[in-house]
N, C-alpha and C positions, 0 to 999 in steps of 0.2 A: 641940942643935938637931936632930940626926939622929933621936933618939928621939921628939921631938915630931912630926916629919914622919911617922914610922912610925905613931904613934898616930892622927894626923889622917887617914890614908888616902891621903896623897900619896906615891907611890913613884917616885923617879927610876929610870932604867934598871937600874943595878946593884942598888939597894936592892930594887926590885921582884922581881928574880930571886932575891935572897937571901931575901926574904919567902916566896916560893913554895917554895923549897928547905927552909926552916925550918918550913913548915907554918903560916905567918902569912897565907897566901893559899891559895885553893882553885881547882881547875880544875873547870868545870862547863859544861853546855850552857845557853845563855840562851834562855828561852821567854817569849813575850809573851801576855798576856791578850787574846784576840780581841775582847772586849767593852770593854776599856779599855787602850789602847796604853801608857798611862803606868805600867802595872803589869807588871813583868817578874818572872820566877821562875827560880831555879836549884835543882836537886836535888843534894844532897850525899849520897853513898853512906853509908848507916847513920844518916842524920839523918831523923827521922820527919816533919818539917815542912819544906816548901820555904822557901828564903830569898827574901824579897820585895826586889826591886830597884825602888824607886819613884821616879819622876821622871826627866826627861831627863838631869839632871846625874849622877845615880847610875848610869844606864844607860850613860853615856859612849860614845854612838854605836854601841853593840852592837845588832844586829838579830836577828830570829828565826833560831835555828839556829846562831848563832856559838858557838864554844867559847871561853870567857872565863876570865880569872883574876879572882876576887872576894875581897873582904875583908868580914868581918861587922862590923856596927856594935856599939858598946857595948851591953850588955844593958839598961842603963837607958833606952835609946832605943827598945827594941822595943815596938811597939804591942800593945794588947790585941786578942785575937780576939773578935769579936762573936758569942758564942754557940757552942755545940758544933757546930752545923750548919755554921758558917762554915769550920771546918777542913776540911770535906769538899770545899769548892769549890776550894781552893788547890792541893792536891797532885795534879796531873794529869800523867800520863805523856804525855798529848796535850792541848794547850790547847783542843782542840775537844771534849774529854770533859766532858759535862755531868753532874755528880753531883747527888745529892739535896741541895739547898742552899736557903738563904734568900736574900732579895734585899738583905741588909744591906750586903754588901761588893761588890756587882756593879754594873758600869757606872761611867762617869766622873761625878764630882760636877759641880755647876754651875760651881764654881770652875775645875776642870780643863778644862771645856768652853770657858770664857772664855779660858783660856790657849791652848788649841788654836786658837781663833779668832784670837788675837793673832798667833801666829807663822805660821799657815797662810794666813790671808786677807789680812792687812794687810802683812806683811813681804814677801810675794811671793818668798820664798826668797833675798832679797838682804841679809839681816841678817848682815853680816860683822864687826860690832863691837858691843860692849855698849851703846854710846850709842844705837843704834837701838831698844833695848828701851823706852826712855822714850817715844819717838814712838809705838811700837805700843801701849803701855799707855794712853797718853793718848787714843788714838783709840777706846777702848772705854768703855762705860758701866759700869765695874766697880763704882763705889760704889752705883749704882742696883740692882745685883744682889747687894748684901750682900757684896762682895768688895773688900778694900782692895788697893792696889797692892803693899804689902809682902807681903800674903798671896799674891798672884799670883806674885811673884818667888820666895817660899819654895816654892810648889808647883812652879815651874819648876825650881828647883835643889835640891829635896828637903831644904830647911833646912840645907844644908851648904855653908858658904862656902869650904871647902877643896876642893870637887870641882866647880868651875864647868866649863861646857862649854869655856870659853876656856883652861883649863889645858893648856899645851903638853906637859906631862910625861906625860900619859896616852896612851901610844902602844902600838902592837901589840907583843906578846911573841913570842918564838921558842918554838915548841912543844917544841923539843928542850931548852929551858931549864927547863921546868916539871917538877919532880919527877924529874929525870933521875938514874939511878943507884940502886942498892939502898940506899945509905947514907941517901937522903932519904925513902924510902918509909915507914920507921918513923916519922919525924917527922910526915909528912903523915897517916898513919893515926892517930897519937896526937892530932893537932890535930882531926881529924874526930870522934874519940871524945869529945874534950872538948866540942865543940859539941853532939854528940848528947846528952851527959849534961846539959848546961845546958837544952837544949830539952825533954828529958823531965822535968826538975825544974820547968819553968815551962810547963805545958800550956796555960795561958791566954794565952801570949805568942807573937807572930809574929816570928821572927828576920828581921832586915833586913840589907842589905849594899849594896855598890857595886862596880861593875866597875872594875878598875884596868888592864886590858889585854885585848886580843883575841888569843887564842892561834892560833886557826884560823878563818878567815872561812867563813861558811855558803855553800854552793852557791846558796842562794836569792838571794844578792846579784846573781848573774848571770842570774836568771830572774824579772824583775819584770814584771808585767802591769799596765797602767794606762791612764788617760785624760789627754790633754793639755787644759789649761784654756784653750782657744782664745778663747772669748768674753771671759774676763778679760784675756787678753793684748792682744786687739784694743782692749778698753775702755781699758786703761792707755795703749796706744799712741796712741789717738785722743782721749784725754781724756773717754771715755764710760764708763759703768758699766752692765753688764747686770743686770737684775732679772728674776726668774721668778715669775709668778703661780701660784696654786694649780692652775690648769688646764693648767700646763706651757708657757704662751706666754711668750716672752722679749721684753723691751722695753729700750730704751736711755734713759739720762738722764745729764745732765752730772755730772761728779765735781768737787767743790770741794776744793782743797787736797790734791792728790795727794802721796803721800809722796815726799820728795826723792830717796830711794834707788831709785825705780822706774826700770828701764832696759829697753830693748827687746831686750837681748842674752840674756834668759832667758825661759823659759816654765815653768810649773809642771806637774808630773806627779803625778796622784793614783792611787796603787796601788789595785787592786781588793781586795787583801788588807789588811784593817783592822789587821793587826799591824805593817805597815810605815808609816813616816812619809811625808808628802808630800815630793816631791823637786823640785829645779830642774834644768832642761835648757838647756844653751847652744844658742842657735839655730844657731850655726855647726856644731854637731855633728849636727844633724838630717840624715837622708837627703835628697837633693836634691828628690825628688818631694814629700815632706812639707813641706819648706821653701818650695817654690813655692806649694803650696796654702795654706800659712799666710799668706804675704804677699799672696795674692789674696783673703784673707778668707773662705776656704772653711769655713763653720761646720759642715759635716758631718764635718769632721775631729775635732771634739770628741766625737762619738759612736762613734769608731772605737777599737778596742783596739790598743794599741801594745806591742811587746816591748822591754824595756829592761834595763839592768844598772846597778848602783851603781858609779860610777867612783871617787869619793872622797868623804870626809866630813871636812872640815877641823875642827880643834878649836875654831875661833872661829866656826863656822857652826851655826845652828839646824837646818838641813836638809841632807841629803846631796845630792850632785850626781850625776845619772844621764846615761846615754847611750842614746838611742833607736835601736834597730836597724832596725825595720821595722814597718809597720802589718799587723795581722792581719785586718782587716775590720770590718764594722759589728757593734757589740755587739748581742746578742740573737739573732743568726743562729747556728744550730747549728754551721755550718762554722767561723765565726770563734771561737766560744766553745770548740770542740773544739781548734782550733789553739792557743788560749791555754792550755788545760789541758796540752797536750803540751809547749809551750815551758816552762811553769812547772815541770814535773817532768823536763825534759831527756830526753824520750822520743825515741828514734831513729825518725823517720818517713820518712826519705829512703830511696831505693832502695839496694840493696846495691852497693857500689863494684865496678868491674871487676876489681880485683886480688883481691878475695875470691871473685868468681864464677869466676875462672880456676882456682881450686882444685877446682872440681867435676869429676866424671868426665864423659867424653864420652858422649853418648847416640846410639843405643840402648846400654844397659848391661845386662849380665847377671852373675850371681854367678860369679866365677872358679872354675875346677875345684879349685884347691888349698884353697879354703874348705870344700869338702865333705869334705876329708880331715882337717881339724883341728876340725871342728864336728860336733855330733850332729845327724843328719838326723831331724827331727820332722814331715816333710811328710805322714806317714801318719796323723797325729792329727787329730781333729775339733776344730779351733781356730777360734774366732770372736771378733769384737770387739763391744763395746757402747758406742755413742757417741751424742751429741746429733745432731739433724738438721743437715744442711749441714756437718758436720765433715769436713774433708779430711785433717787431720793425725792419723792414727791411730797412736798410739805404744804401745798395749797391747792384748793379746788374752788369752783364757782357754781352758783345756782341762781335761778331766777324763776319767780312765780308771778302769775297774773292775779292781782287782788281785786280787780274791777275798778271802775271809775277812772281808768287811765293810770292807776297806781301799780307799780311793779315792786315786788319784794326781792331784792338782790342779796345774795349771801356769799360771804367769803369764809371758807372753812380751812382752818389751819391745824396741822397735826399737833396733838397734845403730847409733846415730848416731856413736859414736866411731870406727867403721870409716871413715867419710867425713870427719869433722872431726878432722884431725891437730893435735897440739900445735904451737904456735909458727908456724902458718901464718897468712896474712892472713884466711882464713875463720874460723880459731879466734879471732883477735883481734877480728874483727867480732862474732862470737857472744858473746864474753866482754864486750865493751863494751855490747851490748844486754842480755845476761844473762837476759832473760826475754821471752817474747811478751806483748804488752799487748793485752788484749781490751776493746774499747769496745762500746757498744750496737750501733753500725752497722758496725763494721769491726774488723780486727785488724792490729796492727803486729808482724810475726813476728820471731823470733830467727834463723831460718834461711831461706835462699833457697827459692823455691817448688819447684825441682827436688828438693830434699832432703825438705822437709816434706810435700809432697803426692804424691811419686812414689817415689824411691829408698828413703827411710826409712819412709814410711807403710806400715803393715801392711794394704795393700789386699787384698781377697779375690781368690782365683784366681791369685795371682802369688807367686813365691818371694821371700822376704825374709830378710835377716840379722837375728838377734835375740840377746839375752841371755835365758835362760830360768831361772826358779826353779821347782822342782817339789817338792811335799811328798807324802809318804805319810801320809794322815790316817785315823784309825780312825772307827768309827761314833759315837763321842762327840764328835768334832771335835778330838781331840788329835793333834798332829803327832808321828809316829814317826820320820821320817827326812826329809832333804831333799837335793836335788842342784841345783847351780848350774853353769851353763856356757854357752858360746857355741853357737848352734844355727842351723839353717836351717829355716824354717817356711813354711807356705802356709795362710793363713786361708781358710776355706770360706764365710764369710758375714759381712757387716757389718750388725749389728742396731742398731736405735735403742733408746733406753731404754724407749720406749713398747712396742716389740715384746717386749722382755724382761719388762716388767711384765705384759703380756697373757698371756705364757706362764706366768709365776709364778701369776697369778690364774686360769689355766685358761680364758681367754676368747679365746685366739689361735686363729684358724681359717684353715687353709690346706690346700688339696688337694695331695697329693704331686706331682701332675703340673703344678701351676701354675707358669708361667714368665712373667717380665716383666709381672706384674700390678701395676698402679699401687699404690704404698704397700707392696708386699710385696717384700723383698729377695731377690735370687737366691742360690741355694745352689750352690756350686761343688764340684768334685772328686766323689768317689764317695759323698758323704754326702747324706742327705735330711733333711727337716724332723723326722722322728721321732727322729733322732739329736740334733739341736739341742735339741728340746723336752725329751727325757729328760736330757740333760746340764745344761740350764739349771735344771731342777727339782732335780737333785742338788747343783748348785752353790749354789742358794738354801738348801737344807736345811743344808749345811755352813756357809754364811755366817752363818745364824742361830745355829748352835751356837758358832761362833767369836766372834760379837758378844756373846752371852750370857756366854761365858767371859771375854772381855776386860773387860767391865764388872764381872764378878764379881771380877776381880783389881784393881779400883780405877780404871778408866778413867773419863773424864768427857766428856760431849758437851753443848754448849749450842747448841740450834737456834734461831736468831733468824729471824723472818720476813724473806724477801727479796723485794723488789719487782722484777717483770719487766714488760716493755712489749710491746705489739702495735704494729708499724710498718705504715704504709700503703705504697702503691706508691712514694711519693717518699722513703721512709725516715724519715718524720716519725712521732712517737708519736701513736697514736689511742686507746689504752687501756692500762691497767695492771692487774696482778693479782699475787697472791702465788705464789711458787714453793714447791712442796711436795716434800720428799724422799720418795721411794718405795722399795719393796723392791729394785727394780732398781738404784737408786743405791747402796743399802746393800751389795748383793751385790758390786759392783765395788769399792767402798771397802774392804771387809773384806780382800779378797785383795791389794789394792794396799798396804794397811798392813802385812800380813804379809810381803810381799816386801821392803818398805823395812826392816822390823825384821831380817829374815834377813840381808840384805846388810850392814846396819850392823854386825852382830856379826862377819861374816866379815872385812870390810876393816879394822876397828879392831884385831882380833886380829893380823892379818898386818902392818899398818902402824900401830902404836900412836902414832907421832909425827906422822904426816902423813895422817890420814884426815879426810874432810870429813863431819861429822855435823850433826845439827840438834837443838838443845836448846830446851826450853820451861821457863823459870824458874817457880818457884812464884809465885802471885799476891801482890799487895800485901796484907800481913796486916791493916793498919789498915782498908783498904777492905773486906776480907772481914768484919771485925768490924762495920763500919758496915752491911753487907748483912745480917748476922745480927741486928743490933739493929733494923733496918728491918722485917724479917720478924717479929721478936718483937713489935714494936709492933702488927702486924696480927693477932697471935695465932697465928703459925706458928713452928714450931721448925725451924731450919735448921742442920745440922751442917756446919761449914766446916773441920773438922780435917784433911781430906785430900780429894783429888780424888774418890775413890770415895765417901766419906761425903757430899760435896756432891751427887754424882749421885743417890745413893739418896734423899736428902732432897728433891731436885727431882722425882724420880719419884713420891714420896708426895704432894707438892704437886700434881702434875699430876692425880692421881686425885682428890684432895680438891677441886680447883677445876675439875672437869668442867663445872660450870654457870657458871663465870666464866673462860673461857679468856683473856680480855684481861688479867685480873689476873695469871694465870700468865705470860703473855708479858712483862708488865712486870717481874716478878721475874727472869725469864731475862735480860731486857735489862740489868738492874742487876747480875746475876751475872757478866756479861761485862766489866763495868767494871774490876774488880780484876785481870783477867787481863793478863799481859804478852805481848809479841809473841814468837813462836818465831823463832829466829835460827840461821843456819849458823855453825859454828865449826871451827877446826882443832884436832884433839886435842892437838897439841903445845903449844897456847896454855894449855890447862888440864891440863897433864901431872900435876900433883899435886892436882888438884881434880876427881876423877872423879865425885864426888857432884853436880857441877854439869852433868854431861853429860846428865842424865835429861830426859825429856819428861813434864812434869807432867800434861797432859790425857790422854795415851795411857798413862800409868802404866807406862812402859818405860824401862829404864836406857840403851838405845841406840836411836837412830833416825836415819834419813837420807832423802834423796830420790833415788830410783833409777828411778821408773816413768814419768817424763815428759821424756825427753831432747830431744824435738823442740821443747819450749817452755821448758825450764829449763837454763841452762848448768851449774848445780850438779850436775845428774844426769849430764851428760857427764863431769865430773871424777870422779864416783863410779864411772862405767863404766870409766874408765881405771885407777882404783885396783883395781877388781875384776878387770879384765883382767890387771893385773900380779900379783895374787894367784893367779889361775888359772895363769898362766905359771910363777910360782915353784913352784907345786905340781907342775906337769908336769916342771920341771927337777929338782926334788928326787926325784921318783919315778924319773926316768930314771937316776939314779945308783945306784938299788937295784932292779935288775931281778929280783933273786932274792927280793924281799919276798913276792910272791904264793905262790911255792913254799913258803916258810917258813910262811905262813898255812895252806896246805893240810896240811902235816905236823902242825901243832898242832891240827888239827880245830876251828878257830875257826868260829863261826857266821857266817852271811852278813852280819849287821849289823856284827859285829866286823871282818870283812874290808873292808867299805866304809869304816869309820872309819879303818882302817889305810891304805887306799889314798888317801883324801881327808883328808890330815892338816891342810891349811890351810882347806879350804872345807866339810868335813863337820860334822855336828852335834857331834862330839867333837873338840875342838881339841887337836892334839899340840904342846904348848908346847915340849917337849924337842926335837922335830924342828925347830921354828922357830929355837930358840936354838943348835942345833948349827952347827958351821962350814959344813956342806953347806947347811943351811937358810938361814943368813945370806947365803951366797954366792948362792943361788938367788933370794932376795928382792932382793938388791942388783942382780943382773943384770936381773931382770924390771922393777924400778923404773926403771932406766936406759932399757930398751927402750921402755917405755910412758910415759916421761917423767912419772913421778909427781912432783908439785911438792914442794919442800922445805917445811918447816913455816912459815917466814917468808913465803914466796911464797903458800902456801895460805891463810894468815891474811888476806892482802890480797885474794885471790880471794873468800874468805868475806865479808869486809866489803863488797866491791863488790856481791856478790849480795844481801846484806841490804839495802843502800841501794836497789838497783834493784827489788827485790821490793816494798819499802815504797812506792816511787814508783809502781809498777804498781798496787798496791792503792789508793793515793790517786787515781790517774787513773780507775780503774774506778768508784770511789765518786763522783767528781766528774762523770763521764759520766752516772751514774744520776740525780744531782741535776739535771743540765742537762735531761735528757729529762723528768723529772718536772715541772720548771719549764715546759718547752714544752707539756706536756700540760695543765697547769693554766692556761696562758695562753689556751688554747682555751675552757676551761670550768672555773670554780671548783668546788670540791668541798665538800659539807657532810658532816660526820662527828661522831660522838660522840667524846669524849675524856675521859681520866681525869687528875685533878690529881695530879701527882707531887711538887711542891714549891710553896710559896707564901710570900709575905712582903709587905712594904709597897710594893714596887716592881714586882714581876713575879710571874707564876706559870709553872710548867713543866708541860706537859701531854703525855700519851701519846695520839697520834691513832690510833684503831683502823684506819682505812682506809689508813694509811701505815705502820703498825707502827713509828712513829718518835716521837722526843721533840722538842718545840718549845717556845719561850718566847713569852709575851705580856707585853710591858712596858706598864704602865698608869700609871706615875707621871707627873706633870706633864701630865695630860690635861685639856684644856678640856671642861667639861660633865660631868665624872665626879667623884663622891664615892667615895673609897676609904677604908674604915675597917679598920685592922689591929688585931685583938685578940690581943695577945701572949700573954695568960694561957691562952687556949684555942686558939691557933694558927688563928684563924678570920679570913677576909677577907670583908667585906661591900661589895659594889659596887652603886652606885645612880646614877641620872642626877641631875645637879645641876640645881636649879631656877633658878639664876642665869642671867641672859641672857648670851648670848655677846658682846654689845656692851659688857659691863662690863669695860673694858680694864684698870682698876686691879686687879681681882681676878684677871684671867686673865694678867696680865703675867708673862712668863717661861715660860709653859706652851708646850711645843713639840710637843704632840700634839693632834689633834682627836679627837672622839669616834668619827668614822668611821675613824680610824686603828686603833682597837683593837676595833671592833665592827661587825658587819653587822646593821643593825636593819631588820626588816620590820614592816609595819603589819598587825595581825590582820584589818583590814577588807578588805585585798587581799593575802592571804598568798601567799608564794612556794610553789609546788607543789614541795616538795623531791624528789618522785619524779622530776622532770625532771633533777635532778642525776645520776640513775642510769640515764637512758635509754640512755646509751652502753653500759652493761653488757648491756642487753636486746638490743642490736643486735650484740653481739660474735659474730663467726663464727670468730675465731681466738683461740688462747691461746698463751702462750709457755711452752715447757718448757726450763728452763735446765739445760744439761748440766754435768757435773762438771769438764770441762776448760776452764779459763779463763773460766767463766761466759759462754760463747757463748750467744746467744739464737737460738731457732728457732721455727718455726710449726707448730702442730698443731691439729686440730679440737677444739672444745669439746664436752664431754659434759654437756649441759644437765641431765641427770637427776641429776648429782652436784653441781650448783650449790646452795649453801645459801641459801634464800630470805631468811633473816634477815640475810644480809650486805648485802642491798639494801633493807632496810626504810627507811622515811622517818625522817629525823632532824628532830624538832620543835624550834623555837627555845625558848630559855629566857626567863623573864620576870623583870624587875627588880622589887625588889632581889634581887641574887644573893648567896647565902651559900655560901661555898666553904671546904671543909676538905680535908685530905689524902684522896686517892682519891675525891673527889666526881666525879660524871659530869656533864659539861657539853657542849653542842653547840658546834662551832666551824666556821668557814668558812676554807677554805684556798685561796689564790689566788696567782698569780704577780705579782711586782713587779719593777721595774728592767728592764734590758735595752737601754734607749735610750742613755743616757749614764751609766749606773751598772751595777754588776754584777747579773746575774740573781739573784733571791732569791725565797724562798717566805715569804709572810706568813700568819700564823694570827691570826684574830680571833674574838671571841665571836660566836655566832649568837643574836641576841636578838629578842624581839617586844615592841613598844611602840606605843601610840597617839600618843605624843609624838614629834614629828619633831625 
């Protein structure tokens, strides 16, 4: 009996743990298809194809982001993959990642939609036993839609009678029970290898499985955004039913035969994230103000966003139960939508607590005298910063000196934030919790209090500041001969904008030496003048170009995707958008920041090989790279994906070959980013015996870290502490051998040899013997205790938290951009040419030129449209149907109107598409996005540089429309939703026809 249960997939508590330990179950992150919530996926390490978890029963109450234990189904039950293209759509590291796919497996089927309707609309979240399913099924016209009751039940339960939602034995697991101990790792690795072997031997099959337990719940369970279905609740309470006409007007009608299980004690919550199921909320748990408004029948409550969390999901319930925390405001308002984005990603938006502010020094503050005794004084150097407009948190600055013989000494100077943020203080805990500053379009949520980020730490011009400095001696070919790293005192002489630096590089910067306080021209402090800054900038630019050429020559890769930036009006609302362009001034700063990060990474991991915080970038997904290679080959292009450097060279060749078709090159770059994995922080002790995994793929460097932005990244503060401990250990070691320099002089050693001897831990030549000596180990131990360098286990947790917060910050920034684009399109729709990237019988995927983004147009089940898919030639033909819309029999079941998928204009009264671009002609402002946190700022437009072809009229297409891969078609982009549904962007065909 026990063996039969193991085979069937039902695991009681002890058996389930034993199955995991023996490799009969696997631990994985559960992901949900955002286009079809009934499809979930789990990635198993080493297995080339994701495991499909299909149906609510197989998913066993797991939600997006849960860490689950799964078992695979028998191979005989694995479904076939529908075409080679189908495999590309499934294996996504991010479910929002749209690969080159066909429409065969995308979106819920009609049967699945009927089942969704069953438990979402009729059951009202109260189905607590299996008897209610019959009532729900009988209330639907399943047979009329070609769906039997048995088939609906099978869809609901994934054809698996042993894995019903009602099974009580499927409970949460303890994460400590899964694969614990070295003795089980071999079994688990062997089991994964077996699955991988089977998947590789059956390339046409999709592995399937089911969830047997939730190991760790996703943080997303506590951050649900949604709408309360107020009208439905009032209707059930009053015996009325709300219906909505196409014009958006609601009306009431009597409901006959209300389900017996409907109660007033619950209300339904509809999440804005389509990957989450609908939820029920107990009225008694609602906040008092919302409860009062609900009982008063306040219908405006339905259009408000609410913040909620999943409270529980019982095994005998179709829907989870949620608790609403508070209302965020009216949907569609930028403030409410921004609040929802912040809540959904757990961003710290509150003010800094008093106990953390109590750690700040009292003002006015000045550098203590003893700091000048232990730091190198660099206030005599011409040091300046280059930042975006309106930036107040300046954490890096540059300098350059002429050392003679063609050698230049370049310096990168970084704010010494670790001097003010001490380990284990309340300020440190607050900064660690936030982990990163979060930059939105209209504001910033900082990691540090204002006193630090804008005053005491910020490298403002004309004032003394504490810093970490990295300085290199670089020859005329751009090669580094020597470097020095240490704590310093600096005084910046000027705060330049990126545009100022660009003008200097281009030779167009004009400023009289006596000019002071001229609008738009920064002030030069200290004894330096503009001639010093201009000469230094040009020298830095020359060296940066050499360094960049050398870096790419050694195998580095850069993928430049177009980035959309916005012009804001006086009220902070978007009034225009344009693409941000990386210029030479951005490249100059980037090159020296990269060099500083690489230099520091080498120093700290040599001194503290077990507890250094580095940043790694894994190699891309090989299968997706091969797909990219095949895609380019189909277009007649050779793309070498064997290494980062080879890919970069191939793309540069393509750039030159596609000068006349830049949009196609942008498409290829867009798809080249899809195989790339995220870079992450890690503790070196975690990968002690896997140093090959430390490397950074895109930068083609074995060691890399983050050191240059401590005001906005907590990881950089940790790296500063490790670097400070390394410098301290080096000082302590040298102190024990005061006669070293005399010995060096006696032996007539060269200057470089003497420096290497003196800087045994931080110099270009690392003295491993000194580090491993008793004196060296003692010095490192003493320094690590003084500066509280974290132990490996603690540092691993810090790295994981920084990774999680950095990803959340990235998602928030992207969501903010989408929100502002939606707000801009709400004012005025946009007409643009687009290129077909993928097509099939249900939808096409297009690349929109004016957004530099990919969107889908679903056209299946559209009333008034004939769609013919020619599989042999991969061609799609779209035409208007001649049948009348009143033909209800033929149109039954079609859920889209022709207007949903196309904007049609009559040639007799054409839309002047140039009106779509009047907004560009009136632009007086453009956005220049800086490199720090993607802050947006305002600068004047240079109309002479505007490309007129960008604003050319886009003419509508004419039916019938024949589409193939890379066909160019006109589309209309406009905003939808925002009232009682999530804001979204709709893309439609832009067509011309005399037939209305």
